[in-house]
TORVO-765477 format. One record per residue (C-alpha): z, y, x; residue in one letter. Coordinates in steps of 0.02 Angstrom, whole numbers, plus 50000, padded with zeros to 5 digits. Layout:
% TORVO-765477
ZYXA/...
//
This chain:
% TORVO-765477
500005000050000M/499575017150069P/501115025850132H/500755041950037F/500855033449863I/502635031049806S/503245015549715S/503665026449563R/501845031949549V/501275013949567V/502425008449426R/501785022649317A/499975017749349L/500374999849305K/501145005049138W/499645016249103V/498465001949141A/499474990349030I/499455003448892G/497575006148905V/497274987348906L/498424985148755A/497504999248664F/495834991048701I/496494974248639V/497164982448481I/495504991248452I/494544975148478L/495704965348364V/495694979448235A/493814980448249G/493654961848215N/494874962948070I/494014978448001L/492304970548027S/492824955047931S/493614965547793Y/492094976947775I/490934961947783H/491874953547639R/491964969647539E/490124973647563L/489634955947524Q/490644956547363T/489914973447312K/488154967947355F/488344951947253E/488994961947105E/487364972047099V/486204957847148G/486094961147335G/486304951547497T/486254955547683F/486204946347847G/487124952448002D/488414966348001L/488964975148160D/490404987748165I/490824997848321N/492405008348312L/492085016448480F/490415023848425T/490935024848241Q/489375015748189S/488855001848071I/487244991748075S/486704980947927I/485194969547940Q/484074960047820D/484614968747661I/483924962547496E/484324970047326F/483774966647148V/484424977247005D/484014967346848Q/484104974346673D/485314963246575N/484434965146409S/482774956846450D/482924951646633S/481664964746689V/481854970746869V/482294989346872A/482434991547061T/482194979947207S/482254982547395A/482064973147557R/482574982747712I/482514976147890E/483924987047958N/485085001147905I/486075009648044A/487485022148008L/488155032548152K/489565045048177N/490555039648025I/492175049047991S/493435035047961I/494875047347934Y/493985056747793E/493545040247711L/495335033847714V/496245050147681A/495085059147559N/493905045947490K/492495056147567A/491125048047669L/490395059147806F/488985051247906I/488055059248051G/486485048648049D/485725035447935V/484185026047996L/483255014947873I/481955004547964T/480504994947887K/480454986047721G/479974990347544N/480764997847389I/480114995047211A/480685005847065I/480245002046884N/480165017946780R/480105007846620A/481955003946645I/482985019546617Q/484735019546688K/486035031146611D/486915038846762S/488225046746648A/488935029446612K/489285025846795V/491145026946830K/491795031547000N/493555037746965E/494435027047095K/493035025047219G/492105036547335L/492245054847283Q/491115063947406R/489625059447513L/488805069747649Y/487445063447767I/486905075447903E/485255066747942R/484355052347858T/482795044447932K/481595032447848L/480405023247965A/478935013547893D/479695010647721V/478445005947586T/478875012547413V/478185006247248F/478455014647080V/478075003446932M/477945006446746N/478354989446675D/477054978546764T/475844992646811S/475915000346984K/475905019446970E/476305024247150F/476325016347321S/476425023147497G/477175020847670I/478515033847703I/479155040847867N/480395054747831A/481885064747891T/483095071747761L/484375084547818M/486025088547733G/486135076347588I/487665081547490K/488435075047329S/489035086847193S/490815093347203D/490965091647013T/490075075446967T/490425066047129G/489295052747203V/488845044147038A/487495056246979D/485945055647092P/485185070747003K/486615081947062A/486335079447249Y/485835094047359A/484605092847503L/484485105647644K/482805101047723D/481495087547716I/480105082147834E/479025068347764V/477405059447807A/476665047647676I/475165036947723T/474055025947615D/474665034847459L/473945027747298A/474285034747124I/473625026846966S/473335041046842A/473415036946655P/471995026046592Q/470415032746674L/470775038146855Y/471655033447015S/472095044647163I/472075039947347K/472745050447491I/472565045147672A/474055055647729K/475245068547658L/476365078947772D/477715090147697A/479025101447777S/480285111647679S/480835120147841H/479065126747873H/478695128947686N/477105118947707K/476165103747641M/474555096247709V/473525082947621V/472145073747715D/470735064547624S/471165066047441L/470095056147319E/470065056447128L/469205040247082I/468605035446907P/469095017746859K/467465014446769Y/465605016446806S/464585031346747K/463955023346588F/465545013546547D/466725028346570F/466355037146404A/466325020546312K/468095016646373V/468655034446333A/467915032246160G/467025048946161K/465865060246257Q/466815066746409T/466575072046590D/466775058546722R/467385067646878I/467345060247052N/468185071147184T/468435070547372F/469385083947469I/469405082847658H/470965093547678K/472155102947563L/473445114647640E/474865123547550I/475765137647642D/477315147047586G/477795132547473L/479525135347398Q/480225117647383Y/481815123547298E/480755129247150K/480305111147112F/482035109447034R/481495122546907D/479835113446877S/478865127246964S/477475127447094L/477705143247198V/476645145947354A/475815159947451S/474165150847486K/473225134847444I/471705130947550K/470445117547504I/469205112747641S/467595102647625S/467805097047446G/466505087947343E/466525086047154I/465295075647054H/465405077546865S/464385066446748F/464225067646560R/463295055246451D/462755064946297K/462135049246210R/463955045646169E/464675054246014P/465535071046036F/467245068645953K/468255082946029E/469405090645899T/470555101346005K/470165119346052V/469895121546240K/470875136946291P/470185150146410L/470885149446588P/472405160846568I/472865153446400A/472765136046479A/473875142246622L/475175148446498R/475145131746410G/475675121746563L/477375113446552N/477805119446728F/477815136346814G/476425142346930V/476485157147048D/475155156847185I/474545172047282D/472885164747342T/471835149047321I/470385147147443E/468965134547434I/467785132947582S/466205123047625D/466205113047464S/464935105547345K/464855103447156I/463595092247068T/463445092246879Y/462445077546811E/462005074946629E/461075062146525F/460245070246374A/460405062246201P/458535058346200E/458305057446388G/457505044246499F/458605047746650E/459935060046702S/459665077346777G/460775086246904S/461205104046954V/461925105847130V/462955120147203F/463135118547392E/464045128647524G/465325134147396L/466615147047452H/467825153847323A/469445163847316T/470635164947169L/472035177847182T/473595182547083N/473755166346984L/475385165846887S/476185161146721N/477885168046770Q/478765183546705N/479805187346859N/479315205146903G/477815216746910P/476155207546908K/474335213046924P/473385215346761D/472245200646799H/471845186146915A/470205187547011T/468985173747056L/467585177247179T/466325163747225A/464725161347323T/463615145747331A/461815140147350N/460965134247191L/459905118547222M/459915122247409G/459095139547393Q/459615153247274G/461245161047332Q/462455164547190I/463775178247208D/464955180047062A/466595188547018T/467695184446869F/469185194546805Q/470455184246708L/471605196046610P/473445192746578Y/473485203846424R/472875193846275E/472035209246203S/470945211846358E/469235203246376P/468725192346523Y/467355199646634I/465985190646732A/464705198646846Q/463585192846987G/461845189147051K/460675175047104I/459525177247254G/457745171647289K/457245153547255M/455755142847204S/455985139047020L/455255121547038D/456925117147121R/457615116546944L/456435102846887N/457725088846896S/458815095946756P/457345104046663L/456285088146654Q/457675076546603N/458715088146494L/457495100946419A/455825091346434F/454945105246526I/454355106546707R/454055121746818V/452275120846885Q/452505136546990S/453595151847000G/454765161447114T/456385169647064L/456565185647165E/458265189847095G/459405189546942L/460935200146900T/462165198346757F/463665207346686N/464565201746529F/466265201246447S/466935187346339Y/468375183346225T/468955167146148D/467525168346023N/466015178046088V/465185184746246S/464155200646260T/463255208946406G/461625211646500R/460535201246617L/459085207546723T/457805195846800I/456425197646931N/455155183446948Y/453295180446970N/451905167546945N/452925157346820L/451975142846741K/452845129346639I/452255112346577D/452925105646414G/453315086946420L/453285073746287K/454995067246236K/454265049946215E/453835049346401K/454565063346505S/453215063646641T/451745065946519V/451195083746482I/451145089346301N/449655101346297D/450155110146136L/451935112446195K/451315119146362T/450175131646275L/451555138046162L/452815139946304I/451625149746416N/451125160446268T/452875166646233V/453425167546416I/452695181146525K/452075174446693N/452685189446793D/454205200446770K/454365207946942D/454745225447001K/453065231146933G/453775228746759V/454985242346699P/456805236846715I/457105238446529E/455715225646502K/456585213746623R/458315215846549T/458955204346413G/460485204146302T/461865191546328I/462585186546160S/463355169746128F/464605163046003E/465755150946090R/465985132746042D/467885132646063R/467945113746082K/466995114646247R/467575119746421Q/467395136746505I/465915131046613F/464905127546456N/465345144946393Y/464785153346555W/463135143846561W/462695146446378K/463075165046394S/461905166546545L/460575156246459F/460605167746308S/460235182346425G/458855172846515I/457985168646351K/458145186646293S/457375193046454S/456025180046486V/455295177946312L/453815189746291D/454265197846127N/
//
C-alpha cells in the first residue's frame, strides 16, 4: 500500500465500493422485479383488449422500455367485426419519468419510436370515447417526441379500403387534456408534425380513386408538398356514365407537383383550409362527356362564389397558381359517330383572394387570370372577376390570338357536323357580365377566307351540298380590318341553363356572340 494513503481512507473507499456494489445489485434486482411486474401487467392489459407482444426490455439506468412483436385486435363485441388491428415490430420508449408516474399518475416520455408494421382502422365501427373510464388509472400523458418509421396505415369502411399509405413521421409535444385526461383522443394537443407519406391511395366514393406518390407536410414550416397526384376514374369512358346512371363528366387528372405555403395547420381543428399560396405545376386534366346518355341533372349548379359559400369547411387562400398545364375536353354528340376534343395547352392561371370567411376586411371580388394556347395555336388571355356581393355581376373579358380555323375541325366535325375548309382567325376580343340567370356583352372578331363544309349526319365525312351552300350564304367569308368594327361586333346574350356547370355557361355565352358577329345579317 502506498505510504501516502492512510488506512482510514482505505477503509472509507472499501465502504464506498461496497455501497456502490450494493446499490448496483439492488438496482439490478429491482429492475428484474420491476421488469417481471411490468411484463405481467402489460400482458394482462394487452390480453384484455385483444393484444399480445413478444420480448420486453426495461432499463432503469436509461429509463427506457422496448417492446417487440406487438399484435393488437380490437373486436366489436356486437357482431365480431374488427374495429382496429395493429402489428408493430418494435416500440421503444426513452427518458420515462418513473417518479411522475408513481407520484402523480402522469406519464412523461422523452421519445417514442414505433418501427415497421401496419395499423388498420375500420371507420364503420364507431367507438364512444365518452364511455371510457380512467378515474383510477393514468391521468396525464405527455410525449416530447414520437417517431413512426415505415408504418403502413389502412383505413377501412366495413370491408372497403378507403385509405392506405406508408408513414414516416415525427410528432412533437403530444399532450393530453388537463380536463378530460388521457381517455379522449380528440382532446389531445400537438405542437408540431413532420410527416412523409408514400404510396398513398384513397378510394373516393363510387366513381374515383386517388393515388399520390409522396406527400410531405411540416407544421413548423407551414408547408405541404404533394408529388404525382392522380385522380383516376374507376370505369372506362363509355361505362362511366352508365354506372353513374346519368350524363356526367368523367375527369382524369394528373398533377406533377402541388405545393401549399403558409398552411395554418391549427385551423384544421376549425375545419378550415387557410394558406398563403397553392402552386400546381404541370397538371393535366382530361374530361369526357358522353351525351348519348340521358341528362338527368335536377340540382342547380351554383356560380363559383355561391359554391364556395356552400362548402362545409372554411377556405381562405391568398393565391392559387397553375403553371405549364393542359386541359382536354372531349365529348361524344348524341347523334355522333366519334368524339371530338378541344385542347388548351400551356395553361398558366392565377386565382387571388379566394375566401368564404368573415374574419376582417376583404376585397370586393376574387380574380382569375388565365392564358393558354387553343388547339396548339390561338393564344387565349382572359380575366374573370368573381364578386363577393351577391348583388354584383360576374365579369369576363379577354382575347384570342391568330390561328388557323381548321384546327377546330375535330370538335366541329364530330359535334356540329361542319368542317372548316379554309380560314384564319386574326383575333377575337370579348367582354361580358353574367348573373345566375343571364349573360350580356360584346364580342368583336377579325377573320378572313372562311369557307365551311356542311356534313351529313348519317356519315360525318360526306359533304352535304345544300347544307354547305346555306352555311356559306349566311356566313361572310371575310370580316377583317377592312370591315367596319361595328360590322364585326356581335352581341353576347345567353340565358343560362342553371343545371349545367360554369364552363358550359362561359362557352355558350361566347358562342352567342360569335354567331351574332359571324352571321351575315
